[in-house]
N, C-alpha and C positions, 0 to 999 in steps of 0.2 A: 191372367191380366188383373192388375191391381187398380183400385180406385183411390185417388189421393185423399179424399175426405174420410174414407174408411180407415186408411192407414194413420192419418193424423189423429182421428178420434180415438183409435185404439191405443195410440202412444201415450195419451193423457197430456200431451204438451199443448200449452196455450200461449197466447201473446201476453206479455207484461207491458210495462211502460216503455221498454226498449227492445223489442223483438220477441221472438219465440224462445222461451227458456225452459230447461228441464234437466233432469239427470242425464248423464252421459249414456247410461244404459237404455234410456228412452229414445235417444237419437240413433236408432239403428240405421243401417245402410238404406233400407227401403223407406224409413220415415224421412230421412234427409231427401231422398229422391221424390217422395210425395210432396214435401213442401216446395221443392224446386219446380216440379211439374205444375203444381197449383199456382205458384207465383207467376210462372211464364204464361200460363193460361189467362190469368187476369191481366197481365201486361199487354198481351197481344190484342186484347180488346180495345186498348187505348193508344198503343204505340207500335211503330214498325222498327224492327231491329234484327240484326243477324248475329250479334255478339252479346255476351254477358260477362261482366267482370267479377272475379272472385278473389278474396283475400282471407287471411286467417290471423288469429292471435297465437300466442306461444303455449296454449294449453296442449297437453299431450294428445288429447282426443281430436284436436282441430284438423290435422292433415287428412285423416280418414273421412271425416265429415265432408271436407272439401272435395275429396275424390268422388264421393257418392253424388254430390251436387253436379260435378263436372260430367260424370257418367250419365246423369239424367239429362243434362243439356245435350250431350252427344246423341242420346236417343231421339231428341227433338230436331237434330240437325243444326244445332246452334253452336257456334264457336265459343269456347270458354277462354277468357284471358285471365291467367292465374298470376296474381301479383305477389304471392308469397306472404310473409309476415310483415304487415304494414299497419299503421294506425287506421282505424275506421274512417276518419275524415279524409285521409289520403286516398282511400278507395272511392269514397263518395265523390271527391273532387274530380279525379281523373275520369270516372264514369260519366259524371254530369257534363264534363267538357266534351266527351265523345258521344254524348246523347244516347247512352245505352243503360240498361238496368244493371244492378250489381247485387251480390250476396256477400255478406261478411259473416264468417264463422267466428263467433265470439260469445263468451259468457260475461264479458266485461269484468266486474269486480267480484262476482259470486265465486264460491269455492270451486276448486279444480275438478271435483266430482260432478260438476254441472257444466253445461255449455249452452250455446244458443245460436240462432240465425237471425241476422238483421237484413232486411230487404230494402233496396233503393230503386225507385223509379228513375227514368232518365232525367227527371226534373227534381229529384230529391227524395227524402224519406217517404215511405208509404204512409198513408193515412189510416186512421182507425177504420174507415170504411173499407179500405183495401185489405186490412187484416181480416175482417169478416168474410170478404170475398175469397181470400186464400183458404180460410178454414172450411168454407162451404163448397169450394170448387170440386167438381167430379171429373178430374183429369185421369184418363186411363194410361197405364204404363206397365211395361214388363218388369218383373222383379230383377233387381241388380245382382249380378254374379261377380264378374271380374271388375276390378277398379283400375283406373288409368294411372300412369305415372304423372307426377307433378313437375311441371317445367315452369320456372319462375321468370316473369317479365319484370324488369326493374323500373318501368316508366312511372308507375304510381309514386314510388319513393322519390325519384328524381324531380317530378313535377311538384310534389308537395313541398320539398325543400325550396325549390325555385319560387313557389308562390310567395314565400315569406322573405327569403333573403333578397329578393329583387325590390322589396319595398324600401330598404334602408341602405345607407352607405356602409361599406365594409368596416368602418371605424365606430359604428354605433355603440358597440360594447367594449371598445378599447379600454384597457385598464381594469375591466370587471372580471372577477373570478366567479365562475358559474359552476355549481355542483350539479351533476345529473344523477339522481337516484334511479338507477336503471332497472333494478329487480328483474321482473319478467315482462316488462312493458313491450307491447308490439312495436313501439317506435324507438326502442333503445339503440338501434343501429343507425338511426337517422339524426337524432338530436345533437350529438356532439359536432357533427359536420356543420349543422345549421348554425349553432352558436359560435363555432370557430370562424365560420365565414363572415360573421358580423363582428369579429375582432375580439371575442372573449377568450380568456384563459380557462379551459374546461377541466374539471376534475370528475372522473367517473367514480360513482359510488355504488357499492354493493349490488353487482350483477348476480342474479340467481339462476341456477340450472333447474330449479324447481319452480313451479308456478306459484306466484305470491298474489293472493286476492286483495290487492290494495283497494280500500273503499275511501274515496276522497271526501265522502260525506260524514264518515265516522272514523277519523284518523286515530290509530291506536296510540296508547301511551308510549309504547316502544318506539314508534316512528316519530313521535314528538321529541323524545329524548335524543334519538339519532340525529335529527335535524339540528338541535342545539349543539351537540358535540361536533358534528361535521362543520358547522359554521365557525366554531371557535378553532378547531384543529387546522382547517385549511384556509382560514381567513376569507370566507366566502361572502360575496355581495348578494347572492341569490342562489336558491336551490330549486331545481325543476324536476318534476316527476309527473306521472299520469297514472290512471287506472290501467287495467289489463289491456284494453284495446286502444288506448291512447286518445280517447275523445273527451276525457275529463282531466283537467290539470290539477296538480297539487304543487303549490309553490310556496316557498318560505322567504322571508325578508332577510336583511343583513344580520339579524339576531338569531336566525334559525327558527322563527315563529311561523308556523303554517298559516296562510291566509284562508279565511272562509271563502268558499267558492262564489258566493253572491257578492262579497266585498270585492273580490278580484274582477268579477263581471261588471260591477258598477264602475270601477276605475278604468277598465278597458273601454266601456261604452262612452265614458266621458272623454277619454283620450281620442276617441274616434269621432267626437262631436255627433253622436247619435241623437236623433230627435225624439223617437218614440220606441218604447220597450214593451215586450211581452215577457213576463216572468211568472213562474209558479207561485202559488199562494204561500208557500213555505219560505220564501225569500225575506231577507232583512228589510224592515220598514224604513231603513235609512235611504233606500232607493227613492222613495217619495219625499222623505224629509230633507234630503240634500237639495231638492229643487233644481236639479241640473238638466232635467228632461222635460220636454213639452207634454208628454203623455206616458203613463204607465198603466198597462192592463195586467191584471192578475188572472192566471189560468189554473187548471188542474195540473198536477205534477206529471211531468213526462214531456219529452221533446215533441211528440206529435201534437200536443195541445198548444205548445208555444208556437210551433210552426203554423198551425191552423189559424192563429190570430194574425199572422203576418199579412194575409190577404186583406183583412179589414184595415189594418194600419197603413198599408200601402196606398189606400185611397186618399189619405189626408197628409201623409208625411213622405219625404224623400229618402231619409235615412232611417232604417229600422233594424232592430236586433233583438235578441233575447238571450237570457242566460238562466242557469239554474243554481240552486243552493249547492249542488255537487260540483259546480265550477264550469260545466260545459258551456261554451259561448257559441251562439248561433247567429250568423250574419244574414239578415233577411233581405238585404238590398246591396247593390254595388255601392261602394264607398271610396272616396278619395283619401288616401293616407300619404302624407309626405309628397304630395303632388303626383301620386301614382294610384292607378285604379286597382282596388281589391274587389274581385268578383264575389257576388253573394255565395255563401255556402250554408244553406239552411239545414245544418245538422251540427251536433255538438263537436266542438274543436278545442283542443288543449293548447295549441301553439299560439294562435292569435292573441288571446288574452295575456299570455306570458310575455310576448314581445312588446305588446302595447304598454304593459306595465313597466317594462325596462326602459322603453322610450320615454315614458312620462317621468321616470325617476332619474333621468340623465343629469338633472341639476340638484337633486335632493335624495335622501334615503327613502326606500320603499315604506318604512315605518312612518315617516312623516306624512306621506300621502294618505296612509290609512288613518292616522290620527287626526287628519284634517276633516274627516267625514263625521257626520252625526254619530255619536257613540252609542249606538244600539248594538248590543252584543248578542250573538246567537251561538247556540250549542246544540248538538244533536248526537244521538246514539241509537242503538238498536238492540232488540232481543232477537237472537238467532234461534232457529228451530222452534218458533212460536207459531202454532198452527193458524193459518189465515182465517179459517172459519171461527176460531175462538176470538181472534181480534175483532172480526166483524160483529160477532154477537155482543161483545162487551161494548163496542162503540155505538151499536144500535140503541142500547139502553141509555148510554151516556148522553146521546144527543137529545133524548127525551127529558132527562133529568141531570143537566150539567152540574148544578151545584151539589147535588147528591153524589155525583160521580167524583167531584173534587174531594168531598168529605171521605169517600171510600179510599181515596189515594192518600189521605192524611193531611189534606190541605183545607181543613174545615174553616180556617180563618179567612180564606180567600173567597171573593165573590166574582161571579162571571158578569162581565159587562157586555160581551158580544160573542155570539156563536157563529162560526163560519164552517159550513159543510161542503165547500167547493170540492175538497178532496180530503177525506178523513174527517177528523174533528179538530178544529182550531179554536181554542178558547182565549179570547182577550179578557184579561182580568181588570178589575177596578184599579189595581195598582199600576196598570200599564204593561205588566208582564204578559207574555203569551206562552201557552202550552199547546202543542199540536201533535196529535197522534195520527199515524197513517200506516196501515198494513202495506208492505212492499208489494209491488206488482210483479216482481221477478222471482221471489223466493219466500219461504215461510219465515218471514221476519216482521217484527213490529217496530217501526221507527217512531222516535219522539224528538220533536224540535222544540226549543224554547228560546225566547228572546227576552232580554232584560237590559238594565242599565249597567250591569256588572257581569263579568264572566263567572264569578263565584255563584251569583244567584242563578244564572242560566244553567250552569252545571248542576247546581243543587236541584233545580226543578226537573231536569231530565233524569238524573240519577235516581232521585226519590220516586218519581212517577213510574219509571220502568221497573223499579224494585217492587213497588206496591201493586202495580197492575197485574203482576204475575200471581198475586194472591187472590185476585178476584175470580170467583167462579163464573161460568157462562150464564148461570141463571140469576146472577146478581142484578 
């Protein structure tokens, strides 16, 4: 007999900002079973259910992990509904409508040698409190031996497409040419049907048989060039893509320029007439500067923190939402769009902001919508394989001596005006520029965000800061 907390602790896997993440080698059959038993143990204390929904992304390791989770559910006498490869928000949506918990096997954007598990309550994403309960649960279970066959139910995919195509007339995108950068996205078999149903002429772009770890928050130079070339080659009005599990959008305008995720979220929220927003501290300050919303709350980075703020906002506002710098849009309340009701979906979603942007751009180019906003430009990048402990040690010293830290980075001429430690270290400078460091919650990476009045300055701040911080010793 195995104990879930022991198996999880021995695996070394912890929760990050978006689920439990770790190396594929750490997600053994019994580790996946341990997480499943612990999750169900916690859910049974709060909800009554007889089914649990499961879906996966396109990672090579995901099917076997799903099989282990399903076997664990079978041990508990719970029916598993397997929806196959679908976007995370599709799984979350169908399970919330059916009032049952769900498990998504995905590592999102991190490399294919890693994977993860995301857990959903019948009413949405698990909370940080739930995460602690799962890690500490002492659920007993037998070691897994044989794994079950996977039989796919298509309802999640069908319902997800219907959620959005039902909002608009079938001619919404008539005359528009939409490119879909498919790569290995979990939603790549759904998106073409959705855009075609709304009248678009769709061009499929670069489907990959190998897993591609697209990071919507740090778009590669290669992907920037691809979008420019595709836009010109195919005369595209819009390019749509997502990260690996389809909950974070990556969209480009008619020129093939990728939009920053927080700019996309801002435009989507405005198009939906959202009153109040919850956004992470790393988002563009144009959100407040545009004065389009009655209230904006800044949170720690990660959808659980954004969602946690919805309860407070709901006391004073009828329409609430959130979005992140990586593009994921979270709908915190039911909202009427085009005289039709869109039900709340308090988890990151890639499709809603893309469609709302296209609807808003029916009479003008997407670039014109972007240029009408306050021109605060953000840029971000990351150092991969940068030990988290080192990041934390450097930033601990930097918080105590921020000006000295800037000098260490080669910015001796800059002066700190404000220090924000909501999540990582965010320095607002006397020039109005912003530099923000934050260790990733999902992988050994250090991210740097910058904001300025020009893209050149924002890029310089990020590139120089990341280059120089690698030269700082832990004892600095």
